[in-house]
C-alpha positions as CSV (number, residue, x, y, z in Angstrom):
1,M,185.2,143.9,170.2
2,T,184.0,143.7,173.7
3,A,182.0,140.9,175.1
4,A,179.0,143.1,175.7
5,R,179.0,144.3,172.0
6,A,179.4,140.7,170.8
7,L,176.5,139.6,173.0
8,R,174.4,142.5,171.7
9,L,175.2,141.7,168.1
10,G,174.5,138.0,168.6
11,L,171.2,138.6,170.4
12,G,170.2,141.2,167.7
13,S,170.9,138.6,165.0
14,L,168.8,136.0,166.7
15,L,166.0,138.4,167.3
16,L,166.1,139.4,163.6
17,L,165.8,135.8,162.5
18,A,162.8,135.4,164.8
19,V,161.2,138.5,163.3
20,A,161.9,137.2,159.8
21,A,160.3,133.9,160.6
22,A,157.3,135.6,162.1
23,A,157.0,137.8,159.0
24,F,157.2,134.7,156.8
25,V,154.3,133.0,158.7
26,A,152.2,136.2,158.9
27,T,152.6,136.9,155.2
28,N,151.7,133.3,154.3
29,W,148.7,133.3,156.6
30,T,147.6,136.7,155.2
31,G,147.6,135.2,151.7
32,G,145.5,132.3,152.8
33,E,143.0,134.6,154.6
34,L,142.8,136.9,151.6
35,A,142.1,134.0,149.3
36,A,139.2,132.9,151.5
37,A,137.9,136.5,151.6
38,L,138.1,136.7,147.8
39,G,136.2,133.5,147.5
40,L,138.9,131.3,146.0
41,P,137.9,127.7,146.7
42,P,140.3,125.5,148.5
43,G,142.3,123.3,146.1
44,G,142.4,123.7,142.3
45,I,144.9,125.3,140.1
46,A,143.9,128.9,140.9
47,R,144.3,128.4,144.6
48,L,147.6,126.5,144.2
49,G,149.0,129.3,142.1
50,W,147.8,131.9,144.6
51,D,149.4,129.9,147.5
52,L,152.7,129.5,145.5
53,A,152.9,133.3,144.9
54,W,152.2,134.1,148.5
55,T,154.8,131.6,149.7
56,V,157.5,133.1,147.4
57,A,156.5,136.6,148.5
58,A,156.7,135.5,152.2
59,A,160.2,134.1,151.6
60,A,161.3,137.2,149.8
61,L,160.0,139.4,152.7
62,A,161.8,137.2,155.3
63,L,165.0,137.4,153.3
64,W,164.7,141.1,152.8
65,I,164.3,141.6,156.6
66,V,167.4,139.6,157.3
67,A,169.5,141.2,154.6
68,R,168.6,144.8,155.2
69,W,168.4,144.8,159.0
70,A,171.3,142.5,160.0
71,P,173.5,144.2,162.6
72,V,176.6,142.5,161.3
73,A,177.6,140.2,158.4
74,A,174.4,140.8,156.4
75,R,175.4,138.6,153.5
76,A,176.3,135.7,155.8
77,Q,173.1,136.0,157.7
78,A,171.0,136.3,154.5
79,A,172.8,133.2,153.1
80,L,171.9,131.3,156.3
81,A,168.3,132.4,156.1
82,W,168.2,131.4,152.4
83,L,169.7,128.0,153.2
84,A,167.0,127.4,155.9
85,L,164.3,128.3,153.4
86,A,165.9,126.2,150.7
87,T,166.1,123.2,153.1
88,M,162.4,123.6,154.0
89,A,161.4,123.9,150.3
90,V,163.5,120.8,149.3
91,W,162.1,118.8,152.2
92,A,158.5,119.9,151.3
93,V,159.0,118.8,147.7
94,A,160.6,115.5,148.6
95,N,158.1,114.6,151.3
96,L,154.9,116.3,150.1
97,G,155.6,116.6,146.4
98,G,153.3,113.8,145.5
99,E,150.3,115.7,146.8
100,F,150.9,118.7,144.5
101,P,151.2,119.0,140.7
102,L,154.6,119.1,139.2
103,W,154.3,122.7,138.2
104,F,153.8,123.7,141.9
105,D,156.9,121.8,143.0
106,A,158.9,123.2,140.1
107,G,157.8,126.7,140.8
108,L,158.8,126.4,144.5
109,L,162.2,125.1,143.6
110,A,162.7,127.5,140.7
111,A,162.1,130.5,143.0
112,L,165.1,129.5,145.2
113,P,167.9,130.9,143.0
114,V,165.9,134.1,142.4
115,L,165.4,134.5,146.1
116,G,169.1,133.8,146.8
117,F,170.2,136.4,144.3
118,G,167.8,138.9,145.7
119,A,169.0,138.3,149.3
120,W,172.6,138.7,148.1
121,R,171.8,142.0,146.4
122,W,169.8,143.3,149.3
123,A,172.5,142.5,151.8
124,G,175.1,144.3,149.6
125,A,172.9,147.3,149.4
126,S,172.5,147.3,153.1
127,R,176.2,147.3,153.6
128,L,176.8,150.1,151.1
129,Y,174.1,152.1,152.8
130,Q,175.7,151.6,156.2
131,E,179.1,152.6,154.9
132,R,177.7,155.8,153.4
133,R,176.0,156.7,156.6
134,A,179.1,156.3,158.7
């Protein structure tokens, strides 16, 4: 592999992670704005459930972007993205968990294995698709 190709792949991977992070933030923000537009009051069980669902959906979208669009080593990049999300979730539960009900923290942590499995499958599908295209 030439240095130019390695640089292009490295920069592409970094750009992809930035796009996935932006998608995560945008999806989460959209969920909050949609809740306000639908008249869900801040706080309460309904709003927390809504926010949990949108957080998990945002994480799934970010992982899907990394897994499907990675220019090289899709599974490794998806695993790193999942590890970053898992680290943030564990940190949030450990440091902010007292502010939320137990079911919210449990839901956030229970979604991690499902998200990891999804990212692993999406990355494998991406690789198979790329092999068929070649």
